[in-house]
C-alpha positions as a printed Julia matrix, in Angstrom:
158×3 Matrix{Float64}:
   6.6   -12.66   -7.85
   9.12  -10.13   -9.06
  11.8    -8.74   -6.79
  10.24   -5.24   -6.68
   6.97   -6.56   -5.27
   8.84   -8.69   -2.76
  10.9    -5.7    -1.64
   7.79   -3.48   -1.52
   5.87   -6.03    0.56
   8.78   -6.61    2.92
   9.3    -2.89    3.4
   5.6    -2.43    4.13
   5.61   -5.1     6.83
   8.81   -3.71    8.34
   7.41   -0.2     8.56
   4.16   -1.41   10.09
   5.95   -3.53   12.69
   8.33   -0.75   13.63
   5.44    1.6    14.43
   3.63   -0.56   16.96
   4.01   -3.2    19.64
   4.94   -6.62   18.26
   2.89   -8.73   20.65
  -0.86   -8.43   20.01
  -0.47   -6.68   16.66
  -3.45   -6.72   14.33
  -3.04   -4.99   11.0
  -5.2    -4.31    7.97
  -4.13   -3.55    4.43
  -6.39   -1.86    1.89
  -5.2    -2.49   -1.66
  -6.61   -0.78   -4.74
  -8.22   -3.9    -6.24
  -7.63   -7.61   -6.72
  -8.73   -7.48  -10.36
  -5.2    -6.39  -11.34
  -2.31   -8.92  -11.27
   0.0    -6.37   -9.62
  -2.27   -6.13   -6.58
  -2.82   -9.89   -6.48
   0.97  -10.31   -6.31
   1.14   -7.58   -3.67
  -1.45   -9.42   -1.57
   0.56  -12.63   -1.82
   3.78  -10.82   -0.89
   2.16   -9.26    2.17
   0.68  -12.6     3.24
   4.04  -14.35    2.8
   5.95  -11.71    4.76
   3.32  -11.61    7.51
   3.55  -15.39    7.84
   7.35  -15.21    8.0
   7.11  -12.58   10.75
   4.3   -14.33   12.6
   1.95  -11.37   12.23
  -1.77  -11.46   11.55
  -2.84   -9.24    8.64
  -6.28   -8.81    7.11
  -6.15   -7.74    3.46
  -9.0    -5.98    1.68
  -9.5    -4.33   -1.7
 -12.02   -2.35   -3.68
 -13.97   -4.19   -6.4
 -12.28   -2.0    -9.04
  -9.79    0.86   -9.31
 -12.67    3.24  -10.05
 -14.87    2.36   -7.08
 -13.99    5.28   -4.82
 -17.1     4.96   -2.64
 -16.43    1.29   -1.81
 -12.86    2.06   -0.79
 -14.0     4.99    1.32
 -16.6     2.84    3.1
 -14.11    0.0     3.55
 -11.52    2.29    5.13
 -14.1     3.88    7.44
 -15.27    0.42    8.55
 -11.71   -0.75    9.24
 -10.83    2.36   11.22
 -13.74    1.55   13.56
 -12.26   -1.87   14.38
  -9.36   -2.55   16.73
  -6.52   -2.54   14.22
  -3.26   -1.12   15.51
  -2.21   -0.19   11.99
  -3.7     0.17    8.54
  -1.73    0.32    5.31
  -3.66    1.72    2.39
  -3.26    2.33   -1.34
  -5.73    5.11   -2.11
  -7.53    5.09   -5.45
  -6.78    8.8    -5.77
  -4.77   11.31   -3.8
  -7.91   12.74   -2.18
 -10.55   10.01   -1.77
  -9.34    8.87    1.68
  -8.19   12.18    3.19
 -11.0    12.55    5.72
 -11.17    8.94    6.97
  -7.37    8.76    7.19
  -7.38   11.95    9.29
 -10.02   10.43   11.58
  -8.01    7.2    11.92
  -4.87    9.22   12.74
  -6.74   11.05   15.48
  -7.75    7.67   16.96
  -4.08    6.7    17.25
  -4.08    4.13   14.44
  -0.69    3.76   12.78
  -1.04    4.49    9.06
   1.17    3.57    6.11
   0.37    5.08    2.7
   1.12    2.76   -0.24
   1.67    3.37   -3.93
  -0.29    6.56   -4.67
   0.55    9.36   -2.28
  -2.34   10.84   -0.35
  -2.7    14.63   -0.58
  -0.54   15.49    2.44
  -1.47   19.18    2.48
  -5.18   18.4     2.8
  -4.5    15.52    5.19
  -2.54   17.79    7.53
  -5.22   20.5     7.28
  -7.72   17.83    8.39
  -5.51   17.0    11.39
  -4.06   13.77   10.03
  -0.74   12.3     9.0
   0.87    8.98    8.07
   3.8     7.11    9.58
   5.31    6.35    6.18
   4.82    6.45    2.43
   5.98    3.33    0.57
   6.1     3.23   -3.22
   8.2     2.13   -6.15
  10.22    4.5    -8.28
   8.31    4.02  -11.53
  10.83    6.08  -13.51
  13.66    3.79  -12.38
  11.56    0.68  -13.11
  10.74    2.06  -16.58
  14.43    2.78  -17.21
  15.33   -0.8   -16.28
  12.62   -2.06  -18.64
  13.97    0.11  -21.45
  17.52   -1.14  -20.79
  16.28   -4.73  -20.96
  14.54   -4.12  -24.3
  17.61   -2.38  -25.74
  19.85   -5.24  -24.57
  17.56   -7.82  -26.2
  17.09   -5.91  -29.48
  20.69   -4.79  -29.77
  22.05   -1.56  -31.21
  20.3    -2.15  -34.54
  16.84   -2.24  -32.94
  15.85   -5.74  -34.01
  13.44   -6.6   -36.76
């Protein structure tokens, strides 16, 4: 697993643990999908960090990155269980606004992952999140470009 995913997963677990009692903590994570290697690695990173910290985490995902209805239903179902916190990577900035607002009103700690939820609409609906955790894709792209340039050299390769 690359160091960015490891850092992202560790940060996620740290934020979730800092927002709630350590003892009987039960957390859920809703990833975008497990049909993409990035999210499979994310799942593994979360599981590894949870094990290291001795925390129980249930991880769920939509069947695909285009299945908005499944993710909406999944989040609604999870917010009706006894999770102290839910981390979620919405499929779009707006598809989870209403259920996230409802979960916030129930006192569930919420961490927004990857794609930022529409905060204006979330706040209008009476909701909020404890934290937003994402990677800086511009910085990651710049590092990738530097790597390619280093490997090809000033002449650009063949």
